[in-house]
Backbone bond lengths (Angstrom), bond angles and torsions (degrees), N, CA, C in turn:
res aa  C-N    CA-C-N  psi(-1)  N-CA   C-N-CA  omega(-1)  CA-C   N-CA-C  phi
1 M - - - 1.414 - - 1.547 107.69 -
2 M 1.447 112.59 149.78 1.456 115.79 175.79 1.455 108.90 -73.98
3 K 1.380 115.53 128.54 1.478 121.31 179.15 1.442 112.17 -80.01
4 A 1.313 123.16 131.98 1.370 130.36 179.22 1.482 109.46 -148.63
5 I 1.273 118.69 -143.60 1.463 120.13 -177.58 1.547 107.60 -131.77
6 A 1.305 118.69 170.72 1.431 131.46 176.88 1.405 125.07 -0.66
7 G 1.452 129.41 158.07 1.407 131.07 162.81 1.461 123.98 147.54
8 A 1.383 123.90 -164.41 1.451 129.12 -173.59 1.445 105.96 -122.65
9 A 1.264 119.93 -163.11 1.361 126.37 -175.88 1.596 116.00 -75.96
10 A 1.390 121.99 71.64 1.358 113.80 174.53 1.473 116.17 -179.91
11 V 1.311 111.48 -152.67 1.436 112.22 -160.37 1.652 107.96 -143.56
12 G 1.353 113.32 135.56 1.456 117.50 173.36 1.584 105.12 -77.90
13 I 1.302 119.80 125.61 1.413 119.78 -164.80 1.596 114.81 -123.87
14 L 1.216 120.75 121.74 1.553 124.61 175.49 1.467 98.24 -112.78
15 W 1.291 121.93 92.35 1.451 126.15 173.12 1.557 107.58 -66.13
16 G 1.245 117.80 138.00 1.458 123.45 -177.30 1.426 109.74 -139.45
17 G 1.309 111.03 -179.74 1.558 116.41 174.49 1.480 108.42 -73.94
18 G 1.349 110.39 -149.62 1.576 118.99 177.67 1.519 111.54 94.56
19 T 1.228 118.53 169.77 1.450 125.67 -178.79 1.461 107.00 -106.53
20 A 1.317 119.57 167.54 1.431 124.50 168.62 1.471 113.75 -57.65
21 T 1.307 123.58 -35.31 1.468 119.90 179.42 1.582 111.98 -78.29
22 A 1.388 115.76 -9.17 1.519 116.04 179.02 1.405 107.72 -93.49
23 G 1.266 123.75 7.05 1.466 126.84 -179.20 1.587 111.52 103.52
24 P 1.309 113.06 175.36 1.426 121.14 -171.93 1.602 104.16 -68.29
25 A 1.351 109.31 154.40 1.519 119.40 -173.35 1.537 109.44 -89.21
26 F 1.340 117.76 2.35 1.510 115.27 176.97 1.447 109.48 -135.77
27 D 1.346 110.16 163.02 1.541 122.30 -175.12 1.502 103.48 -134.86
28 I 1.359 110.67 133.80 1.548 116.92 -178.89 1.455 111.83 -102.51
29 S 1.320 116.28 12.95 1.463 120.45 -172.93 1.585 109.86 -65.21
30 G 1.339 114.54 142.30 1.414 120.17 177.74 1.544 121.36 111.44
31 A 1.279 120.72 179.97 1.386 123.30 179.76 1.559 111.20 -98.42
32 W 1.318 115.78 141.15 1.409 119.68 -175.78 1.614 107.67 -138.46
33 A 1.246 117.87 148.68 1.493 124.93 174.41 1.449 109.89 -122.43
34 G 1.281 122.91 134.70 1.540 122.92 175.67 1.451 112.23 -138.16
35 A 1.345 111.28 162.65 1.441 126.71 178.98 1.584 107.03 -139.95
36 G 1.345 107.36 148.40 1.502 114.50 175.53 1.449 113.68 173.32
37 Y 1.379 116.10 -136.92 1.416 117.72 172.14 1.490 110.47 -152.28
38 V 1.354 112.85 162.74 1.512 124.92 172.63 1.496 109.92 -128.67
39 Q 1.281 119.01 147.99 1.470 124.22 179.46 1.505 108.38 -141.14
40 K 1.301 115.96 128.25 1.489 120.24 -171.35 1.481 110.43 -71.17
41 D 1.317 122.70 -43.37 1.404 132.58 -174.19 1.506 112.04 -162.25
42 D 1.348 114.34 176.42 1.509 121.25 -177.00 1.540 110.13 -72.77
43 A 1.360 122.94 -9.14 1.383 124.68 174.47 1.470 114.03 -93.24
44 S 1.346 118.16 -9.47 1.452 120.11 -179.91 1.497 112.65 -108.44
45 R 1.343 117.41 163.90 1.387 123.30 177.94 1.543 113.34 -89.06
46 P 1.356 120.28 149.93 1.388 120.08 172.19 1.505 114.06 -56.17
47 M 1.356 114.65 142.36 1.471 122.39 174.07 1.436 113.89 -112.86
48 D 1.375 119.31 116.33 1.504 119.40 173.36 1.483 116.43 -53.10
49 V 1.309 117.36 134.53 1.470 120.42 177.80 1.496 107.96 -127.14
50 R 1.385 116.65 159.05 1.425 126.31 170.02 1.509 106.39 -133.06
51 C 1.252 113.94 131.58 1.529 116.22 -174.10 1.587 112.31 -132.58
52 E 1.238 113.04 155.15 1.456 124.00 170.46 1.490 113.99 -133.55
53 I 1.279 121.21 134.71 1.497 124.64 177.61 1.486 107.14 -140.21
54 E 1.342 111.28 159.81 1.410 126.13 176.51 1.514 107.85 -128.56
55 G 1.254 116.95 121.47 1.450 122.77 -171.50 1.459 106.66 -108.53
56 A 1.387 113.06 154.49 1.483 119.32 169.36 1.534 111.64 -147.59
57 R 1.285 112.87 163.35 1.449 121.62 -179.63 1.502 115.46 -143.40
58 N 1.269 117.68 126.77 1.448 121.21 177.28 1.550 106.84 -130.03
59 D 1.316 118.94 105.42 1.365 127.04 -179.20 1.610 109.90 63.37
60 D 1.398 110.10 -107.67 1.461 116.92 179.89 1.484 112.62 -103.19
61 V 1.359 118.79 7.28 1.470 121.74 -179.53 1.502 107.51 -106.24
62 I 1.289 114.09 126.99 1.517 124.29 -174.51 1.489 103.30 -122.65
63 G 1.360 119.34 138.73 1.411 118.95 177.20 1.555 111.08 -161.56
64 F 1.352 116.99 166.30 1.392 122.84 177.63 1.539 108.33 -150.20
65 D 1.259 116.21 154.96 1.471 125.92 168.65 1.537 109.44 -130.69
66 G 1.226 116.86 153.81 1.460 120.63 174.53 1.555 116.42 175.24
67 E 1.294 109.71 -158.59 1.572 112.19 -174.42 1.487 101.82 -150.42
68 C 1.395 116.49 152.50 1.425 124.94 171.71 1.484 105.12 -125.27
69 R 1.397 121.79 150.89 1.462 128.73 -176.95 1.429 104.12 -134.25
70 A 1.334 111.44 141.01 1.465 124.30 179.70 1.488 106.22 -135.75
71 M 1.315 116.67 146.58 1.498 117.26 179.12 1.531 123.44 47.99
72 L 1.361 114.33 25.40 1.381 121.21 -176.81 1.569 118.01 63.88
73 I 1.257 114.26 -22.42 1.514 115.68 -176.74 1.583 110.24 -115.38
74 V 1.319 122.38 -23.51 1.458 124.37 -173.76 1.546 104.87 -86.46
75 R 1.275 119.91 124.75 1.457 126.21 169.72 1.477 116.46 -124.17
76 R 1.305 122.58 142.46 1.424 123.88 -179.52 1.568 109.47 -137.69
77 A 1.238 121.37 120.66 1.436 123.42 177.97 1.529 105.62 -68.20
78 I 1.279 120.67 144.21 1.493 118.30 176.66 1.668 100.53 -137.53
79 G 1.278 112.91 166.53 1.475 122.64 -175.64 1.464 112.57 179.07
80 A 1.286 115.11 153.69 1.531 120.26 173.87 1.423 105.15 -149.86
81 N 1.483 112.39 159.84 1.420 120.99 -179.81 1.484 102.95 -144.95
82 L 1.251 122.89 114.09 1.518 125.85 -179.78 1.450 108.07 -122.93
83 V 1.329 111.77 137.58 1.551 127.15 171.30 1.470 108.60 -111.59
84 F 1.327 115.36 126.21 1.489 129.95 177.88 1.493 108.31 -89.63
85 D 1.296 121.31 115.31 1.476 120.33 -176.60 1.539 111.80 -98.01
86 G 1.212 119.66 9.32 1.525 125.51 -174.66 1.416 115.21 110.20
87 E 1.354 119.28 -23.82 1.468 123.07 178.35 1.574 109.70 -137.18
88 R 1.391 117.41 -33.72 1.413 116.10 -176.80 1.516 115.21 -125.96
89 F 1.286 121.65 166.55 1.461 127.27 176.73 1.473 106.49 -107.36
90 R 1.332 123.78 123.49 1.444 122.71 173.69 1.631 105.04 -128.83
91 G 1.312 110.64 148.35 1.472 114.91 177.14 1.495 109.78 173.75
92 S 1.363 112.16 -140.95 1.567 117.93 -169.54 1.611 104.11 -151.12
93 Y 1.380 109.59 152.30 1.455 118.28 178.11 1.554 108.67 -127.79
94 T 1.363 117.02 127.49 1.396 120.23 175.65 1.500 106.39 -103.69
95 G 1.363 118.01 134.31 1.424 120.20 167.32 1.531 111.15 144.55
96 S 1.406 116.63 -4.81 1.352 121.52 176.63 1.562 110.98 -82.36
97 R 1.313 118.19 140.22 1.420 123.43 170.18 1.492 115.62 -51.84
98 A 1.323 120.44 -22.44 1.398 125.91 -174.30 1.550 108.50 -88.43
99 G 1.302 117.18 -16.30 1.473 121.60 -178.28 1.401 112.88 116.58
100 L 1.347 119.17 -166.20 1.480 128.85 -174.41 1.496 101.87 -65.18
101 A 1.366 116.44 128.84 1.475 122.67 178.00 1.563 109.24 -112.84
102 E 1.200 114.31 134.99 1.521 121.12 -179.74 1.644 104.44 -80.11
103 L 1.344 113.69 144.25 1.437 117.75 -177.32 1.508 105.20 -122.90
104 D 1.386 116.54 139.91 1.435 123.17 169.71 1.485 116.16 -148.83
105 G 1.241 119.69 127.14 1.452 118.62 -176.92 1.547 112.41 -179.04
106 A 1.375 112.76 -168.68 1.518 122.87 -177.96 1.439 114.36 -144.10
107 E 1.351 114.65 168.69 1.365 122.24 164.83 1.498 118.07 -69.79
108 T 1.291 120.32 144.27 1.542 121.09 177.80 1.595 102.49 -73.11
109 P 1.442 115.17 162.22 1.415 117.35 -178.77 1.641 111.60 -61.33
110 E 1.392 115.22 -23.57 1.504 117.09 -179.58 1.553 108.35 -78.20
111 R 1.218 120.88 -11.76 1.429 129.89 176.06 1.588 112.41 64.35
112 D 1.379 112.98 24.01 1.446 115.40 178.12 1.525 113.01 -109.16
113 R 1.412 110.84 4.51 1.526 114.81 -178.91 1.542 106.23 -145.62
114 V 1.368 112.48 150.25 1.441 119.23 166.70 1.451 107.59 -123.57
115 V 1.338 111.29 124.93 1.536 120.97 -176.70 1.469 108.50 -106.33
116 L 1.338 117.83 116.24 1.477 127.97 -178.72 1.489 116.44 -112.45
117 T 1.283 115.82 124.20 1.505 111.38 164.37 1.529 115.88 -79.40
118 M 1.306 115.94 134.83 1.369 119.60 -179.99 1.528 112.65 -106.17
119 R 1.316 120.68 123.48 1.504 124.40 -177.24 1.510 105.94 -113.37
120 F 1.443 114.12 115.83 1.417 121.41 176.92 1.467 115.57 -82.69
121 P 1.275 117.36 158.33 1.482 118.46 178.75 1.615 113.50 -77.92
122 R 1.248 112.01 -10.95 1.583 120.03 177.56 1.462 108.73 -147.50
123 M 1.378 115.76 170.40 1.408 125.06 -177.57 1.511 110.39 -66.91
124 V 1.275 112.40 138.49 1.579 123.59 178.06 1.527 106.49 -138.92
125 N 1.306 116.18 110.10 1.577 124.22 179.31 1.457 110.29 55.87
126 G 1.327 116.89 44.50 1.494 127.40 171.47 1.474 117.83 93.79
127 D 1.366 120.05 -9.33 1.471 123.56 175.31 1.451 111.47 -148.27
128 D 1.371 119.33 -172.53 1.408 118.92 -173.86 1.570 111.66 -122.50
129 V 1.312 111.57 23.89 1.488 121.06 -174.50 1.521 113.96 -127.66
130 A 1.318 121.06 144.99 1.471 121.69 170.01 1.497 102.51 -150.10
131 V 1.342 118.33 177.44 1.531 123.11 -176.91 1.496 103.96 -123.67
132 M 1.324 117.94 125.46 1.393 122.10 159.98 1.484 119.46 -101.75
133 T 1.294 118.06 133.77 1.480 118.59 -178.98 1.686 105.51 -127.17
134 I 1.340 105.72 124.76 1.421 115.06 173.59 1.572 109.37 -102.18
135 H 1.399 115.36 118.74 1.385 120.23 -173.93 1.515 113.45 -118.93
136 L 1.270 115.76 120.59 1.523 121.87 178.62 1.434 107.07 -83.59
137 H 1.425 112.45 126.73 1.509 119.72 172.92 1.476 111.37 -91.59
138 D 1.513 116.00 -44.14 1.331 124.49 172.96 1.481 107.55 -163.32
139 E 1.300 122.41 -175.24 1.474 124.04 -172.15 1.499 109.87 -67.75
140 H 1.308 121.86 -10.37 1.465 124.52 -178.51 1.451 114.94 -111.10
141 T 1.417 123.01 -11.61 1.383 121.72 177.20 1.567 112.76 -145.23
142 F 1.289 115.37 149.80 1.367 125.63 173.31 1.643 117.32 -153.26
143 T 1.267 114.27 162.74 1.344 115.06 -174.81 1.561 109.42 -124.06
144 I 1.336 115.29 148.07 1.532 116.46 170.11 1.523 102.98 -118.89
145 E 1.362 111.65 137.03 1.461 116.36 -178.59 1.473 104.98 -133.77
146 T 1.357 119.45 126.95 1.406 122.54 172.46 1.470 112.97 -110.91
147 V 1.243 119.86 131.77 1.453 127.66 -174.02 1.587 109.58 -128.07
148 D 1.306 110.73 125.83 1.481 119.69 -177.98 1.514 111.86 -126.13
149 R 1.284 118.69 147.75 1.458 125.77 179.94 1.502 100.88 -94.74
150 M 1.446 106.46 127.97 1.405 119.53 -177.15 1.536 109.01 -83.95
151 Q 1.404 122.64 167.97 1.370 122.72 177.97 1.429 112.79 -59.54
152 S 1.342 120.98 -25.06 1.563 125.22 -177.79 1.595 107.49 -75.18
153 G 1.390 112.83 -12.77 1.507 113.75 -175.84 1.402 114.83 95.75
154 T 1.347 119.41 -8.01 1.471 124.60 175.71 1.548 111.43 -82.59
155 E 1.358 118.43 142.11 1.440 122.40 178.45 1.550 106.74 -86.80
156 L 1.351 117.03 140.22 1.446 123.92 -177.51 1.537 107.55 -130.04
157 T 1.294 117.09 131.78 1.569 119.43 172.73 1.579 100.69 -77.48
158 T 1.309 115.18 113.08 1.499 121.06 178.59 1.452 111.73 -96.85
159 A 1.215 119.94 -7.04 1.552 120.92 174.67 1.564 104.83 -156.93
160 L 1.393 115.31 132.09 1.426 121.59 172.05 1.565 105.58 -142.53
161 I 1.392 115.70 114.20 1.376 118.29 -176.82 1.457 109.00 -136.73
162 R 1.305 120.19 130.22 1.464 130.25 178.97 1.579 110.44 -101.81
163 F 1.300 111.07 122.16 1.493 114.30 -175.94 1.440 108.81 -113.41
164 E 1.274 111.92 145.41 1.611 121.30 179.11 1.505 106.51 -127.06
165 R 1.291 112.53 136.29 1.449 118.16 174.29 1.525 116.51 -59.84
166 K 1.437 118.00 129.31 1.366 121.48 -174.82 1.655 107.43 -80.86
């Protein structure tokens, strides 16, 4: 994994032009600070979090490392490493209580979002899959949202963190 500094589940993004064969349209390089919430399941309450991440890019490899904090005492290391193969992003995410998650997805046609399927090494809320969306608002802000289907069948946003460039 590309070593950097602090954060939550996501990526500093500078969406740009280019084609799929020219590489991914975003870059996660630099320092980012974020705030939002995480929620374990539909029986728990959302918990406010603050995160810091440091992102890096080397050709078609994009990654970040960081840390999120909740309630002043709870800390969780997070990180991701994505490889762009010309059409899709594949890689891994560190930070889930279930362990290392595999990531697989693509940019939307509008090129303002990357939608990634997360596959966990064990069951979480009744299955081993969730969806992470990284949404660029502008060159200085982006959000990461994770949505998981609960055992009841309803979908729940289990993480929503808005990052700003430091």
